[in-house]
N, C-alpha and C positions, 0 to 999 in steps of 0.2 A: 336410178334407184336412190342415189344419195339425195337428190332433190325431193323425192317423195318422203324419205325419212325425215328430212329437215322440216318439211311441211307438216307432217303428223306430229312431230315433237313440238313445233310452234303452236299447233292447234291444242294439244294437251295443256301446254303451259298457259295459253289464254283461258281455257276452260277452268283450270284450277284457280287462276287469279280471280276470275269473275265469281266463283262460288266460294272460295275460301277466304280466310282472314290473314293477311300478311303482316299484321301487327301495326299498320299505320292508321288504324281506326278510321277507315274511310267512311263507314256507315255512321259513325258518331259525328264526323264532320258534316255529313249530309243532313243529319238530324239538326245540328246547330244552325245550319244555313236555313233549313226549312222553318225552324221555330222563329228565327229573327225576321223572317219575312211574313209573319203574322198568321201562320196556320196553327189553329188551336188543337186540331185533332192529333191523335197519336200516329206516329210513324212506325210501321212494322219493321222491326229489326231482325236481321238474320242471325242464326246461331252458327258460330264457326265450326267447320267440319273437322278441324284439327287444332291442336294447341299451338299457338304462335310462338316461335322462338324469340320474338321481340317483345320487350315490355310494353304494356299498353300505356298510352298517355292518360294521365290522371284527368278525370272529368271534374271541372270546377263548376260551381253554380254560375249560371249565365244570366245576364241582364236581358230581359225580354221587353221591358218597357221602362222608359225614363221620361218623366213629365214634370215640367216646372211651370207654374202659373203665378204670375205676379200681378197684383191688383193695386194700382196707385190711386189714392183718393186725396186730392189736395196735398201733394208732396209726401203723403204717408203711405208707405208700401207694405202690403201683406204678400208674402211669397210662400206658396205651398209647393212642396217637392214630393213626388211619388216615384218610387223605384221598385219594380217587381223583378225578383230573381227566381230562377227555376233550378232545382237540383234534379238532374236526370239520372243520377247514380242510384243504385239500390241502397247504399249505406248513407247515413247522415253526413253532411259536409258543413264545415265552418265557412263563414263568409263575412265580409266587412262591407258595410255601407258607409260611404265617405262622401261628404259634400262640403265644398268651400263656400263660406258665406261672408258677406261684408263684415269687417271688424266692428263697425258701428251698429250692427244689427243685434237684436235679442231673439233667441229661440223662444217661441211661445207654446210649442207643442211638439211632441214626438210620439208616434204610435208605431208598433211593430206587430205584424201578423205572421206567424210561422205555422204552417200547417193549419190546424183547427184551433190554435190558441192565439189569443190577443193579449199583447202586453202594452198597456197604455200608461202614460207618464203623468206626473204632476210635479210642480216645483215645490221644494221645501227648503228649509234653512240648512245651510252647510254646517256639518258637525265637525268636531275635532277629528284629527287624523285617527282613523279606525284601524290602522295597520295595513290597509290596502296599499298597493303600489301607486305612487303618485306619477302622473304624467304632466310635464310642464305645459302650461297654456301657450298657445302659439300667438304671438303678438304680431299682427300685420304681415305674416310671412307664411303662406301656405307651402305645402310640400313642393309645389312647382315653382316657388319663388315669387309669386305675385304679391304685390304690395297691397295693403289695405284689406287683406283677406285672412280669415281664420278657418280652421278645419273642424268640422263636426264628424265624429266617427262612432259607429255602433257595430259591434260584432255579434253574430248570432249563429246558431246551428240550425240548418235546414234539414228536416227529416228526408229520408230517401224518397224519391219520386214525388216531390212536393215543392211548394213555393213559399216565398217570403215576400211580404209587402212592407216597405218602409215609408212612412209618412212623416214629413218634417215641415214645420211652419215657422217662419221667422218674420220679424217686423223691423222696419227701419224708417227713420225720417230722412228723406233725401236732402242733401246739402247743395246749395247753389254755388257753383264755382265757375268763374270766367263766363258768367251769364247763362249757364245751363245747369239743369238738374241731370243727374246721371244715375241710371239704374243698371246695376251690374249683376248678371246671373252666370254662375259657373256651370259650364256644360262639359263635364269630363267623366262620362261613364266608363272610360278606359276600354271600350270595345264598340263595334258597330251594333246598333240597336234596332230591332224590327219596328218598334213604335217609339219614335223620339219626337217630343213636342215641347216647344218653349212658347209661351203665350204671355204677352204683356198688355194689360188694359189700363188706360190712363183716363181718369175723370178729373177735370179741372173746371170748376164753375167760372173761374176768371177768364177762361178761354186759352187755347193752345196757339201760340204764335210761331213756334218752330219745332220741328221734330226730325230726328235723324237716327238711323240705326247703323252702327259701325260694323265693319268686318270683325270677325273673331279676333280678340286680343289675347296674346300670350307673351311669354317672356322673350321670345326671339323675334317678335314682330316690331318693326319700326313704324311708329304712328305719326311721323312728321307730316306726311301728306295724306292723312286718313280721310280728309274731306273729299278727296278726289276718287275714293274707292267706294264701290257700291256695297250694300248690305250683303250678308251671306246668301248663297243660293237658296231658293225655296222660301224666302222671307216674303210675307204678304203684309202690306200696311194699308189699313183703312182708317180714315180720319175725318172727323167733323169739327165744328167750331170748338166743342168742349169735350170731345171724346176721341180716343185713338185706340185702335186694336192692332197689335203687331204679333204675328204668328210665324214660327219657324218649325216646319214639319217636313223634314227631308226624307227621301227614300234611302235605303241602304246604299244604293249606288252613289247618290249624291254625297252621303256621309263619307264614303270611301274616298271621294275626290277631295274632300276638305281635310280629313285626317284619318288615315287608314287604321290607326290604333284607337280611335274614338276619343282622343283628348282634344276637343275642339277649341277650348279656351273660354274666354268671357264673352257672353252675349250682352252688348252694351247698347242701351237706348238713352239718348239725350233729348231734352226738350226744354222749352221755356214757356212762360205764361204771359198773358196780357196784363199790363199795369196801367191804370188810369188815374187813380187818386194819389195825390202827393202824400197823404197821410198813411197810405198803404192799404192792404187788403185785410179786412177783418171778417172771419167766418165764425158762425155760431151754430152749435148743434147740441141739443139736449142739455142746455144749461152751461156748457163749456164754450170757451172762445179761443181762437188762435189768431194772432196778428202777424202778418207778413209785411216787412218794411224793406224795400229795396229801391231807393231813389236813384234816378239817373240824371244826366245832363247837368251835373254839378262840376265846377272847376276843381281839379285835383289839388290836394294840399301839398305843400313842400314837405320833403322828408329828410331826416338826418339818419343815415344808415351806416352802420359799421359792419363790414364783412369779416368774420373771424373764421379762418380757413385752416384746417388741419394739414400740416405739411410734414408729418412724421413719416418714418420709413414704410409704414404699412400702406401709405397712399401711393406707392410706386406703381407705375403701369397705367392700367385703364382708368383708375380712380382719379389720379391727379390730371391725366390728360383730359378726361371729360369735364372735370371741375374747371380747368383753365378755359376750355372751349365755351362752357356755359357762362363763365365770368366775363369773357370778352363780349359776349352778346348782351349780358345784363348791364354792363357799364355803358354800352351804347344807348340803352333805354333810359338811363337816368336823365332827369329834366334839368334845365338851366337853374331852377330855383332850389335844387337839392344840394345837400352837403354830404360828403362821404369820406370814409377812410377804410383801409384794408390792413388786417393783421394776419400773419402766418405764424402758427404755433407748432412747435415740436418740443425738443429739449430746450430750445431757445425761443424767445418771443421776438418776432420781427414785425416792426410797425412801419408802414409805408411813409407816413408823415407824422412823426412823434409829436404828441401833445397838441394836436390841432385837428379840426375837421376842415375839409377842403371843399371849396365850391366847385360845382361841375362846370368845367370849361373844356374845349377841345384839347388843349395842352395837358391839362390835368388827367383827362381820360387816357391820353397817349402814355403819359408817365406811369399811370396806374397799371396799364396793360404790361408795360415793361417789368414792373415789380412782380406781377403775377407770373409772367413768363419765366422769370429767374428763380421762382420758388422751386427748390429741389427737395424731394422727400428724403428725410434723414432723421435719425434720432428717435426719442420716445414721444409720448403724447401728454403734454401739460395742459389738460383741459381747464383746470382752475386758473392757471396763469393767463391763458388766452382770453377767457371770459372777463376776468378782473381788469385786464388791460383795456378791453373794448368798453366796459362799463365806465371806467375812469375817463376815457376820451369823451364819451357822451355827457357824463355828469359835468365835466369842466366846461364843455361847450354850452350846455343848458344854463349853467350858473352865470356864465358871462353874457349870454344873449337872450335870457328870459326863458320862461317856461313854454310849454308846448301848445299854447293857444293858437299860435300861428303855424305850427308844423307838427308832424308826427315823427317820433324817434323810434328806431328799431335796431336791434342786433340780430343779424342773420348768422347763425353758428352752424358750421359744417364739420363733421368728423366721420371717421369710418371705424373707430375702435373704442377702447376703454382707456381711462386715465392710467398712465404708467410712470409719470414723472411728476414731482412736486406733490401736491395734495391728491391722494388717490382714493380717499374714502368718500363714497357717494353722498352720505349725509352731510359731511362738511362742505363739499362742493355746492350742494343745494343751499345750505345755509349762507355760505359766502356770496353766492349769486343773488339770493333774495335780499341780503343786506346791501349789496352794491347797487342793485337796480331800484329798490325802494318804491316800486310802483310808479316810477317816473317814465318808464318806457317799456316796450314789450320785447320779448325774446322769441325768435322763431328758430327751431332746430331742424337740421337735416341729418339723417343717418344714412350712410352709404354702405351697402353690402350687408352680410349676415353676421359679422363679428362685432357690430356696434352695440353699445350698451343702450338699447332702446328704452328700457325702463327709466334710466337716468334722464335721457333726453325728454321723454314724455312728461315726467314729473317737473323737470326744469321749465318746460314751456307752459305747463298748466299753472305753475306758481307765479309766472311772470307774463300773464295775459297773452300768451302766444299760442302757437300750435306746432306740431311735430309732423314730419313726413319721412317715411323710409323710401330710399331710392335704390332700385336694383342696380347691381354692378354689371352692366352690359353696354352694348354699343349705343343704346338709346339713353344713357344716363344724362348726357348734356341736355337733351330735350326735356327730361323729367325735372332737372334742376331749374331750367328756364321756366317751365310751366309752374313750378311752385312759386318762383319769384313773381311771375305775372299775377298770381292770386293776391299778393300783398303789395305789389309795386305801385298801385294807384289808390292811395287813401283819399276818400271824399269827405268824410266827417270824422270828428273826434269828440270825445266826451258826450256820447249820446245818452239821453235819459228819456224813457218812454213811461208816461204815467197815466193812470186812470183814477177816477174818484174812489177813495177808500171805501165808501159805502155802497159802491156798485160792483166791486170785484173782490175776490179773495184767492189765496193760494197761487198768486201770480209768480211765474218763473222769472229768471233773471231779466231785469228791465233797464240795466245800466251797462254800457259797453264802452270800452276804450276807443275803438276805432271801427269805422265801416269802410270796407274796401270795395272798389268798383267790381261789379260782377258777382258779389256775394249777396247775402240776405240776412236780416235780423229777424228772429222769430221769438215771440212772446206768447205764452198761453196762460190760461187761468180759468176760474169758475165764476160765473155771474151770481151775485147775491140775490138779485131780484130778476127772476126769469120772465116776468111779465113786462119788464121795461122794454120800450120800443127804440131807445137810443142809448148809445154809450159814448161818453165824452173822452176824447183822446188828445193828449198833449205830448209833443215831441220837441225836445230842446237839444241842440247840438252846435258844435263850432265848425266853421268852414273858413279857413284862412283867418282873415281879420273880422269876419262876420259871425254874429251869433244868430243861429237859425232857430225860429220858433214856429211850429206847425200845430194848429188846433182845429178840431172838427168834432161835430156831433154825428156819429155814424149810426145810421138806421139799422136796427137789429130786430130779430125775432128770437127770443131766448129759447124757444122750444125746438126750432128746426129750420132756421133760415137757409142753411146750406145743405139740407138733406138732398141727396141725389136720387132721383126716382127713374123708373122706366127702364131698368137694366136687370136682366136675368142674372148677370154676373154678381151683382151686389146681393141678390137674394140667396146666394149660396151660403153666406156666412153673416149672421146678424152683427158680428163684431165690425164688419165693414161699415155698418150704419152708425157706429159709435166711435168713428176714427178720431174725432177731435179730442174726446176724453182720453183715448189711448195715447194720442200724441202728447197730451199734457203729462200723462204718466211717464212716457218715454223721456221727455225733456227734464222732468223733475228728478227722475233717477239719475240721469247723466250729470245733473248739477250736484246732487248729493255725492256721487262718486268723485267728482272734481274736488268738492270740499273735503272729502275724506283724504284724498291725496295731498291736499295743501296743508292740512293741519298737522302739527307735531304733538298735540296733546293726546295722550292715550285715552283719557276720559271722553274727549270730544270725538275721537275716532269711533269709540264704542257707541256713542249716542247717534252719530251719523249712520253708522253701519246698521243699527237696529231699525232706524227709519227706512233706510234703503231696502233692507230685507223685506220689511212689511209691505212696502210699495211694490216690490217685485212679486210678492206672493199674490197681491190683489190682482195684478195684471198677468200673472203666470209667465213672468220673464225669467229666463235663465241668465243669471248675471254672475259677476265675480263673488257675490255674497250668497248665492243660492246654488242648489244643485238639482238635477233632474232624477227623480225616483221613478222606477218602473214597477207596476203591479201586474201580476199574472192573473188574467181573468179566466176562470174555468169555463165560462160560457160566453157567447157572443150575442149580447142583447142589442147592441147598437148597429152592428154590421153583420149581416147574415153570412153564413159560411160560403155560400156560392159567390157572394160579392168579394169576400176576403181572399178567395183563391182564384178569382177571375183575373184577366189581363187588363180590364178596363179601369181607368181612373177618372171617368167622367164624374162630375160633381165632387171633386176632391175637396173643395172648400167645406162642403157640408159634412163630409166624412170626417175631416179633421176636427170640426166643431163637435160632432157627436162623440168622438173618441177622446176629446180633450179632458185633461185631468182637472184639478181644482180650479174653480172659477169664482169670481167675486159674486156676491149676491146682488140682486137688483135694487135693494132698498137703500143703497148708498147715496142716491140723489136726494133723498128726503132727510138724511141725517143732519143733525146740528153739529157742525164741525168747528172746533175752536182752533185747531192747528193741524198740520199734516199728520202728526202722530195719532191724534184722535181719529182722523179720517181713516187711518189704516187699522187701528187696533180693534174696531168693531167687527172686523172680519177674521181676526187672528187670535181670539182669546184662548183657543185650544192648543196653540203652538208654543213651545218653550223656546226661550232665547238661548242660543248657543253661539258664542263669539268665535269667529274664524276668519282670518284676513287673507288666506292664501288663495291664489288663482289656481285651483287644482280641479281636475275632473274626478270622476268616480268610477268604481267598479261595482256593479250591482249583480248579486247572485240571486236568481229566482228559480227555485226548483233545481232542475238538472242542468240549467244553462247559465252561462256568465255573459253579461252584457257590459260593454265598456263604452263610456261616453266621454268625448273630449270636447270641451268648450273653452 
């Protein structure tokens, strides 16, 4: 009898469990799983037979599709991102679309579709603070700590039982480092996604010589032996002589094996191109040209390098340990013709060999390692004192041994914090550094961790012909430090001057460079005066050790479309792809204006540069530090039908982005008579008022009943 009662009780319990709702939202979990596996139809849900004593789990908008498509044409990358979210709740829900993009990239379009309403954007001039809350710009440090990335955010309200589609497009000129171009795509939907696609298309008329896809990169992954690891699962690579297609389209099961929470990391593609002519590669399209110059097989120049290393108390632990480890390796890579010295700075300045530069010998390398090993983190941070000491060492050496025709001189400055001892005002430190260096040599800055004054390092390197790099504070910091040194450790040329006949070109970007390092690339762009000309004369002058190098050539060109790439459906999605050389010119020109704005101390000059930069950004629809993204609420959907706006498909995303793009430049700019860059820009911008604002701040835009927040 007892057994029968137990059996009946168990049967009743099982029946009530299968028919009722015990508060764990099992049906909702089933619906989420079904939706993420690509079923578009509705799933019939049960009504609970009784009120659950347990609180229901809040249903948040769910990402059902995440697609990124990057199209690279002659090193210039157009990247389109599409994210579809579904709100299965009856009531409206707030959501945030977030995407990490390379710090060097410019957003060129953003469109948002919620329910039956389309919000599309256009770039406008940044106005004075309008009372909205400011959010600081993220400099090279995304929320997950990746270097060289910034975060774009948009918040929206999705109506109940509806969808939102976020479309983002950004552009970037890929930089060549250590002999490879690198395209980085952040894949972090923060959940498993039913339809996840990453696609990279590479078009290089010069020809592709090497191609590799790395495993997903993130903060905790050590990449020292990355060459021995295969690409992510479900990655397919197709390659011809001048074209490559890489796609990553994993199932939910494979996604779960890679990252259960959907934060996969950075999808990284590296490649290089074929180089034949010593003069470089010149490409011409629609009256604009771009000149790529990356010589090889040259003997390295001797270098004079001073390492200025932070040894303050904040460097204790991982930072100083990884710095020492990297320095031991770097010292071994110095060449016999090099001269060097080491400075440790904290509350005191410690110089390894006072008042002299030391030739590289086995004994000197051994003694230098001892000096580094004995550096103990203590005291404050005298940034100004360390830099001044290093600059004085180099200046004395150069005054005694002659100028830099025979060698390249560098200061490599490393710190993890902000100035706390001695001179602590950034403006004074910048002025003192500039006066001490006087354009005689270059300064390269490294910032370790999240507490570093990155703005100070960035401006200091810009003003002194160097560059800056942020290094993560983790177990891989030593490899990152060594990698940065490798980029600048082998100078091949100095005092490079690239010239073209003045009556043949105009609006040429920077054409004089202090140094050229092995594995990098020099890029010059401009506009042809005579598009019917069939040749362009190029002259390159540079120094290599005791030799003065002169390269000259008449390059055959076709001013209307020598380098137009045809025969690809991918390029047909967006006409802007066929205008990549001009957009590359606009990208480079704006970057140089931004650098000039940073370097000048004149308020009048800053305003003049800022106005030109703003106008240029508006012509090419670039979201920059001097512009902002405005969103307009369209009451109708003329460009994108409702059934497309609410569907799950993002096929043809490039064309959709183009159709929904905001303000664009008119097509008559090619025929305009342009006297200078300002004139080139003003013909498109007569209706826009100049409002000066120098802050790197995002905006809050309120349209109707919704608030949208954008962070750039």
